[in-house]
N, C-alpha and C positions, 0 to 999 in steps of 0.2 A: 353538513357532515364534517366532523373534525378530521383534520389531516393527521395521518400517521407520522410520528416523528422520524426524522433522519438527521443525524449530525455528522459532519465531517470536519477535520482540521484543515486549515489552510497551510499545511505544515511543511515538512522538510522538502523543499523543491529540489535541492541537491546538496549532498554531503560528499565532497570530493577530497581525496588525499592522494596527491601525486608525489610519490616518494622518489621518483626519478628526476626530478628538478621541478472537426465537424461538431458542431455542438452535440449531436446525438452520438450514442455509444456504438457506432457502426451498425452492422446488420445483426441486431440482437437475436433475431429469429433463427439465424444460421448456427447459433451456439446452443447446444443442448442444455436444458435446465436453466437458461438465462432468465426465465420468468418465474422460477420456482422460489418458494419461501421455505424457511425451516419447517420440517415436517413433510414437505413435498419432495425433498431431495436431501441427500446426506451432505455432510460437511465437505468431503472430497469432491462430490458432484458440483456443489456450489463454487468451490475453489477452481475447479477445472473450467466451469462456465465463465467465471470472472476473468481468468487468464485468456480464454478464447476471445472474449469481448475486447480486452486490452489489445491483443494482437490484431484483431479485426480493425480496430481504430487505427493502429499503426500502419497496417497494410493500406488502408484507404488514404493515408497521408504519405505514401511512398516510402515508408520506413520498414526496416527488416523486423521480422518477428522475434520476440524474446524467447529464449529457451528456458524451460522450467529447470530450476536448480533446487535440489533437496535441502541444502544448507540455508538458502534464502527462505525456503518454505518453512523450515523448522523454526527459524527466528520469528517469522511472521505469525505462525500458529501460536507460538509461546506468548507473543505479545498480545494477541487478541484474547487469549485465555486469561492472561494476567489482568488485562483491563476489566474483563467481566468479573473475575473473582475478587479483585481488590477495589472495584467500584471507582475507577478514574478513567479519564479519556485524554490522552496526550501521547506525544512521542517519547517523553521521559517517564519512566516507571516510578512507582512510589519509592523504590529504593534508589532512585537517581540514575538508572541505567538508560543510555541512549541507544539509538539504532546501531551505532558503531560498537557499543559494548555487546549488544545482542549478536551482531555478526562476528565479532571476535570470539564469543563463546560458542557459536555454532561452527566455527572453523572456516568461515568463508573468507575472512581477511587474512588469516594466519598464513605466513609465507609469501605474501604478495609483495611485489616490488612497487606496484601502483594499483590503486583501486578507486572506484566511484560508486557510491551507494545513494539511494533515495528511498523515501517511505511515504506512502499515503495510508491514512486510516479513516474509517467511517463506521457508523452504526445506524441501523434503521429497524423499523418494525412494520409488520403487515406488508403491503405492496412496496414499501420503501426498503425492505430487507432483501430484495431480489438482487442477483448479480447485475441485471440490466439497470435497475434503479441506481445502484451504488456507482457503477462505472459511468453512467450518464451524469450523475451528480459531480463526480470527479472531473469530468470533461467540461462542466460548466463553472469550474473553479480554477483560476489561472495557475496557482501553484501546483495543483494536482495534475492539471492538463500538461504542464511543462514536464513533469516527471514521465507521464505516459508517452509523450511525444519526443522525449530526449533521445538524441542520437548516441549519447555516451554510454547508455546502458545496453547490455547484451543478454542479460539473464533476468529472470523473474521468479518470485516466490509469493504465494498467496496463502493466507491463513484465515479461516473462518471459525468463529466460536458462536455457538447458539446462545441467545440471551444478549443483554445489552449492559453497558457500564452504568447507565442511569435509568431508573424506572425498572419496571418488570413487565416484559412483553412476551407472551407465549409464542409469538411468531417473530421475535427479534433476532438479529444477527449482528455480529461485530466483525469487521473486515480489516486486515492489515495486508498491504501490498508492498513488498520490498523489491527494489530494483538494484542491479549490480553489474559491475564489470571489473575484472581483475586480471593482472598479469603476474606470473610467478617471478620470484626473485629471492635474493639472499636475505637472511635476518640482519646481516650487517648493514645492508643498504636501507633496510626498513628502520633500523635504529638511528642511523645518522641523518636520515632525511624525513623524519616523521613530523616535521613542524608545519607542513603546508596543508592546513585544514581550513576549509571554507564552508560556512553554513549560510543559506539564504532562506528566510521565511517569507512566504507570500502573505499579503494582507487579506483579511476576511472580506467576503462579499455576501450579499443577500439576494436571493432570487425567489420571491414568494411563490411563483407558479410551480416551483419544483420542491424547494425546501428552504430552511434557514441554514445558512452556512456560517459557522463561527469558529474562530480559533479559540480553543479551550485548553486551559492549563490544569 
């Protein structure tokens, strides 16, 4: 039997701007709709399940749970939809916009004296389109796992779009998970100290028993 496709990036492990100077995805069965595919649950239900799974993993590693943030969610949802509609898969959009651009536009970064953001993306079809499969895949990829288990993040946003950036799958879904932490501050401080930006990309891995992971541009 052919495996259903699933693709994830080994992407933005951390994007930080300091303007002031378990292999398994937790107890998946405890999160409602964690095993649901598109058509079996709505987009908001899949998003809630994925956030539940991420927080379950963090709790199992002794980390605080992330709080859902509407501005992070808006950026995540817009990026998932954009990837599906414009047929690409990556952290940078067809128009050259990055996660930082998206979070500036959503208002998450505006007015902050310091902030840290990260982003995981994935798409899958069939059984690989469920929140449980997506979060498990992220946890088996070092860059994505680092984002999920990062102590620097305090908030989370999840965006799910039905269908996929590549191919056409009736039970496909595309996920964007944005992470963030911010502190309020003056625009003057932001202007004078905006040069400290670091990006780290994780290398791609392959784990045939689960899926093929590849960094894709």
